[in-house]
All heavy atoms as an XYZ file, in Angstrom:
962
protein
N     -19.062     41.997     -5.793
C     -18.578     40.684     -6.036
C     -18.231     40.566     -7.508
O     -18.857     41.174     -8.341
C     -19.650     39.669     -5.671
C     -19.066     38.469     -4.960
S     -20.266     37.226     -4.639
C     -20.505     37.470     -2.921
N     -17.227     39.760     -7.808
C     -16.822     39.574     -9.192
C     -17.863     38.789     -9.964
O     -18.783     38.205     -9.403
N     -17.710     38.752    -11.283
C     -18.632     38.021    -12.124
C     -18.447     36.519    -11.986
O     -17.485     36.048    -11.416
N     -19.372     35.777    -12.536
C     -19.310     34.323    -12.479
C     -18.157     33.823    -13.323
O     -17.966     34.225    -14.446
C     -20.620     33.772    -13.037
C     -21.229     32.808    -12.121
C     -22.564     32.353    -12.686
N     -23.571     32.460    -11.696
C     -23.711     31.581    -10.715
N     -22.907     30.578    -10.597
N     -24.658     31.727     -9.840
N     -17.387     32.921    -12.775
C     -16.268     32.324    -13.487
C     -16.347     30.820    -13.308
O     -16.834     30.331    -12.296
C     -14.940     32.847    -12.926
C     -14.806     34.353    -13.070
C     -13.668     34.906    -12.234
O     -13.528     34.582    -11.083
N     -12.882     35.764    -12.832
N     -15.846     30.055    -14.295
C     -15.843     28.607    -14.184
C     -14.975     28.164    -13.020
O     -13.824     28.560    -12.921
N     -15.524     27.381    -12.133
C     -14.780     26.916    -10.964
C     -14.930     25.413    -10.798
O     -14.913     24.905     -9.693
C     -15.264     27.626     -9.684
O     -16.672     27.408     -9.543
C     -14.966     29.104     -9.719
N     -15.050     24.705    -11.907
C     -15.293     23.276    -11.827
C     -14.198     22.438    -12.478
O     -14.411     21.281    -12.794
C     -16.648     22.941    -12.451
C     -16.753     23.360    -13.906
O     -15.840     24.056    -14.405
O     -17.748     22.988    -14.549
N     -12.993     23.031    -12.649
C     -11.895     22.289    -13.267
C     -10.619     22.477    -12.470
O     -10.280     23.595    -12.064
C     -11.672     22.761    -14.694
C     -12.801     22.399    -15.626
C     -12.461     22.742    -17.064
C     -13.590     22.263    -17.947
N     -14.339     23.274    -18.570
N      -9.894     21.401    -12.262
C      -8.612     21.436    -11.578
C      -7.676     22.407    -12.301
O      -7.612     22.419    -13.526
C      -8.003     20.036    -11.557
C      -6.778     19.836    -10.691
C      -7.097     20.106     -9.221
C      -6.249     18.425    -10.853
N      -6.987     23.246    -11.540
C      -6.053     24.212    -12.115
C      -6.664     25.549    -12.483
O      -5.941     26.496    -12.774
N      -7.989     25.640    -12.476
C      -8.663     26.890    -12.808
C      -8.334     27.955    -11.766
O      -8.264     27.665    -10.577
C     -10.194     26.692    -12.861
O     -10.505     25.773    -13.894
C     -10.934     28.002    -13.104
N      -8.125     29.184    -12.223
C      -7.948     30.317    -11.323
C      -9.179     31.205    -11.437
O      -9.726     31.389    -12.523
C      -6.715     31.134    -11.702
C      -5.413     30.438    -11.414
C      -4.247     31.350    -11.765
C      -2.929     30.661    -11.522
N      -1.802     31.523    -11.919
N      -9.605     31.744    -10.310
C     -10.732     32.673    -10.307
C     -10.487     33.742     -9.256
O      -9.751     33.549     -8.297
C     -12.070     31.952    -10.058
C     -12.149     31.267     -8.724
C     -12.725     31.913     -7.640
C     -11.654     29.985     -8.550
C     -12.804     31.292     -6.405
C     -11.734     29.348     -7.323
C     -12.307     30.006     -6.249
N     -11.106     34.887     -9.462
C     -10.904     36.040     -8.586
C     -12.201     36.402     -7.893
O     -13.268     36.397     -8.507
C     -10.386     37.243     -9.395
O      -9.139     36.863     -9.991
C     -10.179     38.471     -8.530
N     -12.083     36.708     -6.612
C     -13.195     37.239     -5.829
C     -12.809     38.647     -5.412
O     -11.701     38.877     -4.925
C     -13.455     36.396     -4.574
C     -14.454     37.043     -3.647
C     -15.809     36.912     -3.879
C     -14.030     37.824     -2.580
C     -16.737     37.536     -3.040
C     -14.953     38.448     -1.739
C     -16.302     38.304     -1.974
N     -13.722     39.588     -5.629
C     -13.476     40.963     -5.206
C     -14.711     41.518     -4.538
O     -15.826     41.332     -5.015
C     -13.097     41.850     -6.393
C     -12.814     43.273     -5.947
C     -12.106     44.094     -6.997
O     -11.656     43.571     -8.011
N     -11.999     45.382     -6.762
N     -14.486     42.181     -3.409
C     -15.548     42.889     -2.711
C     -15.089     44.330     -2.512
O     -14.198     44.602     -1.714
C     -15.873     42.244     -1.362
C     -17.005     42.939     -0.641
C     -18.316     42.811     -1.088
C     -16.757     43.754      0.447
C     -19.352     43.461     -0.454
C     -17.798     44.410      1.091
C     -19.092     44.254      0.630
O     -20.122     44.913      1.262
N     -15.673     45.213     -3.306
C     -15.326     46.634     -3.275
C     -13.806     46.804     -3.286
O     -13.114     46.081     -3.976
C     -15.988     47.318     -2.093
C     -17.503     47.220     -2.139
C     -18.143     47.939     -1.003
N     -19.580     47.715     -1.044
C     -20.365     47.948     -0.027
N     -19.883     48.425      1.094
N     -21.653     47.726     -0.126
N     -13.298     47.785     -2.541
C     -11.850     47.997     -2.436
C     -11.272     47.257     -1.240
O     -10.083     47.390     -0.948
C     -11.532     49.491     -2.266
C     -11.901     50.309     -3.485
O     -12.148     49.710     -4.541
O     -11.952     51.550     -3.377
N     -12.081     46.488     -0.554
C     -11.668     45.875      0.702
C     -11.016     44.510      0.559
O     -10.219     44.110      1.401
C     -12.872     45.758      1.640
C     -13.536     47.072      2.013
C     -14.805     46.808      2.803
C     -12.570     47.940      2.800
N     -11.369     43.778     -0.486
C     -10.886     42.398     -0.589
C     -10.813     41.999     -2.053
O     -11.806     42.085     -2.771
C     -11.852     41.467      0.151
C     -11.481     40.026      0.086
N     -11.039     39.348      1.184
C     -11.462     39.141     -0.939
C     -10.784     38.089      0.843
N     -11.037     37.955     -0.442
N      -9.630     41.540     -2.457
C      -9.473     40.970     -3.802
C      -8.473     39.833     -3.694
O      -7.330     40.040     -3.293
C      -8.969     41.999     -4.797
C      -8.902     41.461     -6.215
C      -8.433     42.548     -7.191
N      -8.624     42.147     -8.560
C      -7.820     41.315     -9.222
N      -6.767     40.781     -8.613
N      -8.065     41.000    -10.474
N      -8.925     38.621     -3.994
C      -8.032     37.472     -3.979
C      -8.253     36.635     -5.233
O      -9.354     36.595     -5.783
C      -8.251     36.567     -2.745
O      -9.619     36.189     -2.676
C      -7.835     37.256     -1.459
N      -7.186     35.990     -5.656
C      -7.269     35.027     -6.750
C      -6.939     33.667     -6.166
O      -5.953     33.520     -5.445
C      -6.310     35.386     -7.894
O      -6.657     36.677     -8.401
C      -6.385     34.367     -9.020
N      -7.790     32.704     -6.458
C      -7.647     31.349     -5.978
C      -7.379     30.423     -7.158
O      -7.875     30.665     -8.260
C      -8.922     30.864     -5.270
C      -9.188     31.459     -3.927
C      -9.591     32.930     -3.953
O      -9.115     33.678     -3.135
N     -10.421     33.367     -4.867
N      -6.631     29.361     -6.903
C      -6.402     28.315     -7.899
C      -6.950     27.013     -7.320
O      -6.683     26.686     -6.159
C      -4.913     28.168     -8.190
C      -4.607     27.083     -9.199
C      -3.115     27.001     -9.465
C      -2.835     25.913    -10.486
N      -1.392     25.800    -10.748
N      -7.713     26.292     -8.113
C      -8.247     25.010     -7.661
C      -7.115     23.987     -7.730
O      -6.645     23.638     -8.807
C      -9.452     24.568     -8.506
C     -10.572     25.607     -8.398
C      -9.950     23.190     -8.057
C     -11.748     25.351     -9.303
N      -6.662     23.545     -6.541
C      -5.525     22.626     -6.477
C      -5.937     21.187     -6.197
O      -5.122     20.280     -6.361
C      -4.510     23.081     -5.406
O      -5.165     23.152     -4.141
C      -3.911     24.430     -5.762
N      -7.164     20.991     -5.755
C      -7.687     19.635     -5.582
C      -9.176     19.677     -5.849
O      -9.873     20.586     -5.389
C      -7.420     19.112     -4.167
C      -7.795     17.657     -4.006
C      -7.361     17.058     -2.674
O      -6.460     17.615     -2.022
O      -7.934     16.028     -2.293
N      -9.656     18.697     -6.601
C     -11.077     18.656     -6.942
C     -11.509     17.206     -7.096
O     -11.037     16.496     -7.984
C     -11.337     19.425     -8.245
C     -12.768     19.430     -8.752
C     -13.694     20.146     -7.767
C     -12.839     20.101    -10.117
N     -12.379     16.787     -6.197
C     -13.016     15.471     -6.273
C     -14.515     15.767     -6.306
O     -15.104     16.089     -5.268
C     -12.650     14.588     -5.057
C     -11.124     14.447     -4.938
C     -13.339     13.228     -5.181
C     -10.671     13.816     -3.628
N     -15.118     15.762     -7.499
C     -16.526     16.155     -7.624
C     -17.424     15.469     -6.599
O     -17.343     14.260     -6.383
C     -16.879     15.740     -9.060
C     -15.567     15.846     -9.784
C     -14.546     15.342     -8.779
N     -18.240     16.284     -5.947
C     -19.181     15.790     -4.953
C     -18.546     15.416     -3.620
O     -19.246     14.971     -2.719
N     -17.197     15.602     -3.481
C     -16.546     15.195     -2.234
C     -15.627     16.252     -1.642
O     -15.641     16.458     -0.434
C     -15.755     13.909     -2.466
C     -16.692     12.767     -2.835
C     -16.065     11.428     -2.846
N     -15.461     11.114     -1.568
C     -14.394     10.357     -1.454
N     -13.815      9.860     -2.516
N     -13.888     10.089     -0.274
N     -14.810     16.911     -2.488
C     -13.820     17.818     -1.921
C     -13.318     18.801     -2.980
O     -13.157     18.453     -4.141
C     -12.626     17.016     -1.393
C     -11.581     17.828     -0.678
C     -10.494     16.889     -0.133
C      -9.529     17.617      0.763
N      -8.513     16.695      1.326
N     -13.073     20.036     -2.522
C     -12.423     21.030     -3.371
C     -11.501     21.867     -2.484
O     -11.840     22.188     -1.345
C     -13.442     21.915     -4.137
C     -14.279     22.765     -3.211
C     -12.730     22.799     -5.148
N     -10.319     22.166     -3.013
C      -9.373     23.035     -2.310
C      -8.988     24.177     -3.242
O      -8.608     23.951     -4.388
C      -8.102     22.274     -1.866
C      -8.461     21.171     -0.871
C      -7.084     23.254     -1.250
C      -7.270     20.335     -0.413
N      -9.100     25.389     -2.698
C      -8.647     26.594     -3.396
C      -7.391     27.088     -2.692
O      -7.419     27.295     -1.476
C      -9.662     27.716     -3.320
C     -11.056     27.428     -3.758
C     -11.492     26.470     -4.614
C     -12.220     28.160     -3.354
N     -12.854     26.554     -4.760
C     -13.330     27.594     -4.001
C     -12.424     29.245     -2.514
C     -14.619     28.070     -3.834
C     -13.714     29.707     -2.347
C     -14.800     29.134     -3.003
N      -6.314     27.312     -3.422
C      -5.127     27.928     -2.832
C      -5.094     29.385     -3.271
O      -5.230     29.687     -4.460
C      -3.847     27.226     -3.263
C      -2.640     27.873     -2.607
C      -1.394     27.026     -2.689
O      -1.401     25.940     -3.233
N      -0.334     27.533     -2.133
N      -4.903     30.283     -2.310
C      -4.852     31.713     -2.621
C      -3.497     32.015     -3.254
O      -2.459     31.818     -2.629
C      -5.089     32.566     -1.354
C      -5.006     34.051     -1.688
C      -6.446     32.234     -0.730
N      -3.525     32.480     -4.511
C      -2.294     32.762     -5.244
C      -2.039     34.260     -5.407
O      -0.934     34.659     -5.775
C      -2.262     32.043     -6.614
C      -2.238     30.528     -6.417
C      -3.436     32.454     -7.485
N      -3.044     35.085     -5.146
C      -2.897     36.540     -5.107
C      -3.806     37.058     -4.005
O      -4.933     36.598     -3.862
C      -3.301     37.191     -6.438
C      -2.403     36.845     -7.595
C      -2.879     37.459     -8.900
O      -3.545     38.515     -8.867
O      -2.601     36.864     -9.956
N      -3.306     38.027     -3.225
C      -4.072     38.526     -2.092
C      -3.892     40.032     -1.964
O      -2.773     40.531     -1.947
C      -3.581     37.845     -0.808
O      -4.182     38.413      0.332
N      -5.006     40.735     -1.887
C      -4.995     42.176     -1.629
C      -6.155     42.475     -0.681
O      -7.266     42.763     -1.103
C      -5.142     42.959     -2.926
C      -5.016     44.477     -2.712
O      -4.753     44.915     -1.568
O      -5.187     45.214     -3.696
N      -5.873     42.348      0.628
C      -6.874     42.627      1.653
C      -6.687     44.097      2.034
O      -5.717     44.446      2.709
C      -6.695     41.705      2.884
C      -6.582     40.227      2.475
C      -7.830     41.927      3.877
C      -7.781     39.626      1.823
N      -7.594     44.933      1.579
C      -7.408     46.375      1.646
C      -7.549     47.032      3.004
O      -7.197     48.185      3.158
N      -8.032     46.333      4.014
C      -8.283     46.981      5.303
C      -7.255     46.605      6.371
O      -7.457     46.862      7.553
C      -9.713     46.667      5.794
C     -10.004     45.203      5.958
C      -9.835     44.580      7.191
C     -10.452     44.454      4.886
C     -10.100     43.236      7.346
C     -10.729     43.107      5.036
C     -10.554     42.497      6.269
N      -6.127     45.986      5.957
C      -5.073     45.616      6.899
C      -3.712     46.055      6.359
O      -3.581     46.383      5.180
C      -5.065     44.094      7.181
C      -4.874     43.300      5.895
C      -6.324     43.682      7.918
C      -4.748     41.817      6.094
N      -2.716     46.055      7.221
C      -1.374     46.502      6.823
C      -0.751     45.544      5.807
O      -0.299     45.962      4.740
C      -0.461     46.666      8.065
C       0.967     46.983      7.643
C      -1.007     47.760      8.972
N      -0.690     44.241      6.131
C      -0.111     43.251      5.221
C      -1.204     42.756      4.280
O      -1.904     41.788      4.560
C       0.494     42.085      6.004
C       1.108     41.015      5.101
O       1.109     41.190      3.859
O       1.584     39.999      5.644
N      -1.342     43.418      3.159
C      -2.430     43.133      2.227
C      -2.349     41.735      1.615
O      -3.325     41.207      1.115
C      -2.465     44.196      1.151
C      -2.657     45.567      1.803
C      -2.974     46.651      0.855
C      -3.146     47.980      1.526
N      -3.753     48.030      2.816
N      -1.189     41.110      1.707
C      -0.986     39.775      1.145
C      -1.139     38.683      2.209
O      -0.682     37.563      2.019
C       0.385     39.686      0.487
N      -1.785     39.002      3.300
C      -1.899     38.091      4.436
C      -2.473     36.711      4.074
O      -2.128     35.707      4.678
C      -2.742     38.749      5.522
C      -2.443     38.254      6.895
C      -3.094     39.106      7.968
O      -4.336     39.185      8.011
O      -2.351     39.684      8.774
N      -3.349     36.655      3.102
C      -3.958     35.384      2.721
C      -3.103     34.584      1.750
O      -3.403     33.421      1.476
C      -5.314     35.622      2.074
C      -6.448     35.844      3.015
C      -6.412     36.333      4.290
C      -7.820     35.593      2.728
N      -7.670     36.410      4.811
C      -8.561     35.972      3.874
C      -8.497     35.117      1.622
C      -9.949     35.860      3.929
C      -9.872     35.015      1.677
C     -10.588     35.387      2.830
N      -2.074     35.156      1.183
C      -1.269     34.498      0.160
C      -0.775     33.138      0.652
O      -0.195     33.035      1.733
C      -0.077     35.373     -0.231
C       0.717     34.909     -1.447
C      -0.159     34.895     -2.693
C       1.917     35.823     -1.658
N      -1.037     32.105     -0.128
C      -0.612     30.755      0.218
C      -1.574     29.989      1.099
O      -1.409     28.782      1.293
N      -2.588     30.654      1.651
C      -3.559     29.935      2.473
C      -4.449     29.078      1.570
O      -4.491     29.267      0.348
C      -4.421     30.893      3.320
O      -5.190     31.729      2.452
C      -3.554     31.760      4.232
N      -5.151     28.131      2.184
C      -6.006     27.223      1.417
C      -7.412     27.209      1.996
O      -7.584     27.148      3.210
C      -5.436     25.805      1.447
C      -4.108     25.681      0.728
C      -3.592     24.266      0.774
C      -2.265     24.184      0.033
N      -1.753     22.815      0.021
N      -8.381     27.242      1.114
C      -9.789     27.160      1.490
C     -10.270     25.770      1.083
O     -10.173     25.392     -0.087
C     -10.604     28.267      0.800
C     -12.076     28.156      1.172
C     -10.047     29.648      1.143
N     -10.755     25.015      2.076
C     -11.091     23.606      1.859
C     -12.582     23.380      2.135
O     -13.098     23.784      3.179
C     -10.260     22.697      2.798
C     -10.607     21.231      2.581
C      -8.764     22.956      2.617
N     -13.246     22.709      1.197
C     -14.634     22.276      1.365
C     -14.651     20.753      1.218
O     -14.210     20.229      0.200
C     -15.543     22.872      0.290
C     -15.632     24.365      0.307
C     -14.748     25.129     -0.431
C     -16.599     25.015      1.058
C     -14.828     26.518     -0.435
C     -16.689     26.400      1.068
C     -15.800     27.150      0.319
N     -15.145     20.049      2.237
C     -15.290     18.603      2.169
C     -16.768     18.272      2.313
O     -17.438     18.772      3.226
C     -14.473     17.923      3.260
C     -12.973     18.106      3.032
C     -12.139     17.411      4.076
O     -11.940     18.001      5.149
O     -11.703     16.277      3.792
N     -17.257     17.434      1.436
C     -18.683     17.121      1.371
C     -18.885     15.649      1.701
O     -18.244     14.780      1.107
C     -19.230     17.421     -0.047
C     -18.929     18.882     -0.418
C     -20.721     17.113     -0.131
C     -18.966     19.156     -1.898
N     -19.759     15.379      2.664
C     -20.068     14.003      3.033
C     -21.580     13.848      3.193
O     -22.295     14.826      3.405
C     -19.383     13.598      4.361
O     -19.749     14.534      5.381
C     -17.873     13.565      4.225
N     -22.034     12.613      3.090
C     -23.441     12.294      3.333
C     -23.590     11.846      4.769
O     -22.773     11.086      5.269
C     -23.913     11.180      2.404
C     -23.891     11.520      0.929
C     -24.946     12.457      0.500
N     -26.275     11.882      0.664
C     -27.385     12.572      0.522
N     -27.351     13.836      0.221
N     -28.541     12.001      0.697
N     -24.613     12.335      5.439
C     -24.970     11.915      6.798
C     -26.424     11.489      6.740
O     -27.332     12.313      6.867
C     -24.785     13.065      7.798
C     -23.363     13.547      7.936
C     -22.534     12.549      8.700
C     -21.134     13.094      8.892
N     -20.247     12.157      9.501
N     -26.632     10.203      6.466
C     -27.999      9.720      6.287
C     -28.591     10.337      5.038
O     -28.021     10.248      3.961
N     -29.719     11.017      5.185
C     -30.362     11.655      4.035
C     -29.898     13.101      3.842
O     -30.404     13.799      2.978
C     -31.883     11.630      4.217
O     -32.238     12.402      5.362
N     -28.937     13.529      4.643
C     -28.465     14.910      4.595
C     -27.059     14.993      4.019
O     -26.317     14.023      4.017
C     -28.471     15.513      5.990
C     -29.841     15.424      6.640
C     -29.828     16.006      7.980
N     -30.711     17.163      7.920
C     -30.865     18.014      8.869
N     -30.191     17.906      9.978
N     -31.692     19.017      8.749
N     -26.709     16.186      3.577
C     -25.367     16.466      3.082
C     -24.687     17.394      4.068
O     -25.272     18.381      4.503
C     -25.426     17.133      1.693
O     -26.099     16.250      0.793
C     -24.033     17.441      1.174
N     -23.457     17.069      4.418
C     -22.676     17.904      5.340
C     -21.509     18.513      4.572
O     -20.815     17.808      3.843
C     -22.141     17.063      6.492
C     -21.266     17.853      7.448
C     -20.817     16.998      8.615
O     -21.634     16.370      9.273
N     -19.531     16.972      8.850
N     -21.306     19.808      4.743
C     -20.162     20.494      4.148
C     -19.274     20.964      5.284
O     -19.699     21.739      6.132
C     -20.589     21.687      3.274
C     -21.496     21.222      2.139
C     -19.351     22.403      2.731
C     -22.088     22.332      1.314
N     -18.041     20.476      5.303
C     -17.062     20.920      6.296
C     -16.171     21.955      5.618
O     -15.634     21.717      4.534
C     -16.239     19.758      6.813
C     -15.281     20.171      7.909
C     -14.513     18.984      8.476
O     -14.405     17.930      7.872
N     -13.973     19.179      9.648
N     -16.011     23.100      6.255
C     -15.253     24.217      5.708
C     -14.054     24.505      6.595
O     -14.164     24.518      7.819
C     -16.149     25.459      5.651
C     -15.395     26.717      5.370
C     -15.089     27.080      4.072
C     -14.974     27.536      6.405
C     -14.373     28.228      3.817
C     -14.255     28.695      6.159
C     -13.956     29.046      4.861
N     -12.896     24.742      5.971
C     -11.699     25.166      6.696
C     -10.976     26.200      5.847
O     -10.887     26.043      4.631
C     -10.726     24.005      6.908
C     -11.213     22.872      7.722
C     -10.150     21.784      7.755
C     -10.765     20.462      8.125
N      -9.875     19.352      7.868
N     -10.455     27.237      6.494
C      -9.536     28.149      5.819
C      -8.178     27.928      6.473
O      -7.871     28.492      7.514
C      -9.978     29.608      5.959
C      -9.155     30.545      5.134
N      -9.599     31.784      4.766
C      -7.914     30.429      4.601
C      -8.664     32.389      4.059
N      -7.626     31.580      3.953
N      -7.389     27.054      5.867
C      -6.094     26.676      6.423
C      -5.099     27.819      6.236
O      -4.905     28.303      5.133
C      -5.602     25.396      5.757
C      -6.549     24.230      6.005
S      -6.142     22.750      5.084
C      -4.631     22.299      5.909
N      -4.528     28.258      7.352
C      -3.592     29.375      7.319
C      -4.182     30.653      7.865
O      -3.462     31.604      8.151
N      -5.501     30.713      8.005
C      -6.146     31.867      8.639
C      -6.069     31.641     10.145
O      -6.891     30.949     10.721
C      -7.595     32.011      8.170
C      -8.352     33.224      8.705
C      -7.703     34.523      8.242
C      -9.809     33.177      8.268
N      -5.033     32.187     10.738
C      -4.700     31.930     12.140
C      -5.002     33.152     13.013
O      -4.958     34.284     12.529
C      -3.211     31.589     12.258
C      -2.758     30.470     11.319
S      -3.545     28.916     11.672
C      -2.590     28.421     13.061
N      -5.251     32.951     14.305
C      -5.550     34.066     15.216
C      -4.473     35.156     15.253
O      -4.783     36.301     15.544
C      -5.691     33.394     16.582
C      -6.125     32.007     16.258
C      -5.413     31.653     14.976
N      -3.235     34.833     14.923
C      -2.158     35.831     14.941
C      -2.253     36.816     13.777
O      -1.616     37.876     13.812
C      -0.796     35.136     14.907
N      -3.042     36.515     12.757
C      -3.162     37.400     11.602
C      -4.059     38.593     11.922
O      -5.039     38.475     12.656
C      -3.720     36.650     10.397
C      -2.872     35.496      9.871
C      -3.562     34.829      8.693
C      -1.477     35.961      9.466
N      -3.728     39.727     11.336
C      -4.484     40.956     11.583
C      -5.955     40.825     11.178
O      -6.845     41.332     11.863
C      -3.843     42.133     10.829
C      -4.520     43.449     11.086
C      -3.904     44.607     10.307
O      -2.879     44.427      9.634
O      -4.483     45.715     10.387
N      -6.219     40.141     10.097
C      -7.603     40.061      9.608
C      -8.395     38.912     10.227
O      -9.565     38.725      9.892
C      -7.631     39.934      8.083
S      -7.337     38.261      7.475
N      -7.798     38.154     11.135
C      -8.433     36.934     11.638
C      -9.871     37.150     12.117
O     -10.791     36.456     11.674
C      -7.602     36.297     12.753
C      -8.239     35.049     13.297
C      -8.162     33.858     12.591
C      -8.951     35.062     14.489
C      -8.755     32.699     13.068
C      -9.547     33.910     14.968
C      -9.445     32.738     14.259
O     -10.048     31.602     14.728
N     -10.081     38.066     13.018
C     -11.419     38.257     13.591
C     -12.438     38.664     12.530
O     -13.521     38.088     12.428
C     -11.372     39.294     14.715
C     -12.682     39.386     15.470
C     -12.579     40.298     16.680
O     -11.576     40.243     17.405
O     -13.538     41.068     16.869
N     -12.083     39.645     11.730
C     -12.995     40.134     10.701
C     -13.241     39.076      9.636
O     -14.387     38.824      9.249
C     -12.435     41.414     10.052
O     -12.305     42.403     11.071
C     -13.347     41.934      8.962
N     -12.170     38.439      9.174
C     -12.309     37.439      8.116
C     -13.054     36.204      8.607
O     -13.878     35.647      7.874
C     -10.931     37.067      7.562
S     -10.153     38.433      6.675
N     -12.797     35.779      9.838
C     -13.532     34.638     10.400
C     -15.020     34.953     10.487
O     -15.866     34.110     10.179
C     -12.995     34.283     11.792
O     -11.686     33.810     11.712
N     -15.333     36.165     10.899
C     -16.733     36.579     10.979
C     -17.404     36.591      9.618
O     -18.559     36.154      9.476
N     -16.695     37.065      8.610
C     -17.252     37.087      7.256
C     -17.454     35.666      6.735
O     -18.502     35.353      6.161
C     -16.345     37.887      6.325
N     -16.450     34.790      6.923
C     -16.615     33.397      6.506
C     -17.815     32.769      7.211
O     -18.600     32.045      6.594
C     -15.365     32.575      6.829
C     -14.271     32.606      5.802
C     -12.962     32.900      6.033
C     -14.363     32.305      4.406
N     -12.238     32.799      4.867
C     -13.085     32.426      3.853
C     -15.417     31.934      3.570
C     -12.818     32.202      2.496
C     -15.155     31.712      2.215
C     -13.867     31.844      1.703
N     -17.947     33.020      8.498
C     -19.072     32.469      9.251
C     -20.397     32.894      8.622
O     -21.308     32.087      8.444
C     -18.996     32.908     10.709
C     -20.064     32.257     11.556
O     -20.223     31.045     11.547
N     -20.803     33.068     12.286
N     -20.494     34.167      8.289
C     -21.723     34.658      7.657
C     -21.966     33.964      6.322
O     -23.045     33.439      6.062
C     -21.675     36.178      7.445
C     -22.824     36.653      6.614
C     -24.071     36.826      7.186
C     -22.679     36.857      5.254
C     -25.162     37.207      6.411
C     -23.751     37.242      4.474
C     -24.994     37.422      5.054
N     -20.941     33.962      5.450
C     -21.124     33.397      4.107
C     -21.399     31.903      4.132
O     -22.292     31.415      3.439
C     -19.901     33.680      3.224
C     -19.837     35.112      2.766
C     -18.724     35.888      3.037
C     -20.889     35.696      2.075
C     -18.660     37.209      2.620
C     -20.840     37.022      1.662
C     -19.719     37.765      1.936
O     -19.669     39.064      1.533
N     -20.649     31.161      4.927
C     -20.780     29.709      4.936
C     -22.027     29.252      5.680
O     -22.738     28.365      5.224
C     -19.513     29.048      5.517
C     -19.704     27.561      5.731
C     -18.315     29.314      4.604
N     -22.309     29.865      6.822
C     -23.440     29.393      7.626
C     -24.776     30.039      7.271
O     -25.804     29.383      7.351
C     -23.164     29.623      9.103
C     -22.069     28.743      9.616
C     -21.802     29.018     11.069
N     -20.737     28.176     11.529
C     -20.822     27.387     12.581
N     -21.916     27.369     13.290
N     -19.809     26.646     12.923
N     -24.784     31.294      6.919
C     -26.058     31.985      6.701
C     -26.376     32.184      5.218
O     -27.417     31.746      4.751
C     -26.051     33.310      7.445
C     -25.995     33.097      8.947
C     -26.056     34.375      9.718
C     -25.950     34.040     11.202
N     -25.650     35.159     12.018
N     -25.505     32.863      4.488
C     -25.803     33.157      3.091
C     -25.912     31.882      2.253
O     -26.834     31.728      1.459
C     -24.740     34.090      2.514
O     -25.046     34.412      1.177
N     -24.965     30.953      2.426
C     -24.999     29.695      1.668
C     -26.249     28.903      1.995
O     -26.930     28.385      1.121
C     -23.762     28.849      1.952
C     -23.800     27.486      1.256
C     -22.737     26.538      1.767
N     -22.684     26.440      3.205
C     -23.373     25.561      3.938
N     -24.187     24.715      3.357
N     -23.265     25.540      5.250
N     -26.587     28.830      3.280
C     -27.792     28.094      3.691
C     -29.030     28.708      3.035
O     -29.893     27.998      2.518
C     -27.947     28.098      5.201
C     -29.207     27.377      5.662
C     -29.325     27.378      7.160
N     -28.288     26.579      7.770
C     -28.445     25.304      8.144
N     -29.611     24.730      7.980
N     -27.460     24.658      8.689
N     -29.113     30.034      3.026
C     -30.251     30.700      2.390
C     -30.276     30.412      0.891
O     -31.336     30.165      0.313
C     -30.200     32.202      2.648
N     -29.101     30.418      0.272
C     -29.033     30.130     -1.162
C     -29.548     28.720     -1.449
O     -30.335     28.506     -2.370
C     -27.593     30.285     -1.664
C     -27.368     29.985     -3.142
C     -28.140     30.961     -4.011
C     -25.876     30.049     -3.457
N     -29.124     27.757     -0.647
C     -29.538     26.366     -0.850
C     -31.023     26.170     -0.556
O     -31.734     25.507     -1.306
C     -28.686     25.417      0.023
C     -27.251     25.399     -0.504
C     -29.279     24.012      0.045
C     -26.265     24.730      0.438
N     -31.523     26.756      0.527
C     -32.899     26.494      0.942
C     -33.935     27.374      0.258
O     -35.080     26.966      0.110
C     -33.059     26.623      2.475
O     -32.667     27.934      2.870
C     -32.222     25.583      3.198
N     -33.540     28.584     -0.149
C     -34.517     29.498     -0.753
C     -34.176     29.909     -2.178
O     -34.985     30.550     -2.842
C     -34.653     30.792      0.077
O     -33.446     31.557     -0.050
C     -34.958     30.502      1.531
N     -32.944     29.582     -2.613
C     -32.520     29.996     -3.949
C     -31.938     31.392     -3.980
O     -31.583     31.919     -5.028
N     -31.818     32.020     -2.799
C     -31.318     33.394     -2.745
C     -30.417     33.585     -1.524
O     -30.858     33.498     -0.392
C     -32.503     34.345     -2.659
C     -32.107     35.757     -2.816
C     -33.304     36.621     -3.013
N     -32.806     37.980     -3.105
C     -33.530     39.030     -3.159
N     -34.828     38.919     -3.129
N     -32.989     40.217     -3.245
N     -29.122     33.846     -1.791
C     -28.173     34.125     -0.716
C     -28.063     35.620     -0.483
O     -28.834     36.401     -1.052
N     -27.144     36.011      0.333
C     -26.925     37.424      0.634
C     -25.441     37.745      0.436
O     -24.714     37.958      1.401
C     -27.348     37.729      2.067
C     -28.822     37.442      2.312
C     -29.197     37.712      3.747
O     -29.154     38.897      4.157
O     -29.507     36.762      4.468
N     -24.968     37.791     -0.803
C     -23.535     37.899     -1.072
C     -22.888     39.205     -0.653
O     -21.681     39.248     -0.465
C     -23.437     37.711     -2.584
C     -24.763     38.138     -3.092
C     -25.738     37.732     -2.031
N     -23.621     40.274     -0.463
C     -23.022     41.561     -0.142
C     -23.328     42.037      1.264
O     -23.120     43.198      1.598
C     -23.483     42.639     -1.132
C     -22.961     42.373     -2.523
O     -21.852     41.815     -2.629
O     -23.652     42.697     -3.485
N     -23.792     41.159      2.142
C     -24.237     41.602      3.454
C     -23.201     41.508      4.561
O     -23.295     42.198      5.566
C     -25.470     40.815      3.864
C     -26.183     41.493      4.992
C     -27.555     40.972      5.194
N     -27.808     41.127      6.604
C     -28.346     40.242      7.379
N     -28.744     39.105      6.890
N     -28.502     40.466      8.647
N     -22.181     40.670      4.414
C     -21.173     40.544      5.479
C     -20.483     41.879      5.679
O     -20.236     42.617      4.738
C     -20.154     39.470      5.123
N     -20.187     42.201      6.903
C     -19.531     43.464      7.184
C     -18.039     43.257      7.353
O     -17.591     42.231      7.845
C     -20.099     44.123      8.453
O     -19.932     43.217      9.536
C     -21.556     44.459      8.289
N     -17.284     44.242      6.922
C     -15.835     44.220      7.031
C     -15.404     45.514      7.683
O     -15.826     46.594      7.275
C     -15.179     44.085      5.640
C     -13.676     44.116      5.753
C     -15.630     42.805      4.957
N     -14.591     45.420      8.715
C     -14.116     46.622      9.395
C     -13.133     47.353      8.492
O     -12.212     46.768      7.963
C     -13.418     46.234     10.703
N     -13.375     48.614      8.288
C     -12.485     49.406      7.426
C     -11.480     50.170      8.259
O     -11.687     50.448      9.404
C     -13.308     50.371      6.583
């Protein structure tokens, strides 16, 4: 995984890399602190598929709402469609990171950033 980068300002670009399998640069295109953030993929190099730029232009959306005493985070990867080659693998990885690793990070202080599997 890449190093920590500032991701709390509109217009900021940051890169996520996982080994040789995945490298994307995202730009924060919408930011409402405590409510919503949208990352637009501006560079894409998905190393385990034919069209390595498959994510280019897609958007990753996090919406945060209060439900009583709880906080709900709704996640969408807009543009990650079943017709894409990486759909199954990428959906599975997002599921792991958003539902399991993030939950562990929030509840225990320790996530599992390198555990999701990617088909090579």
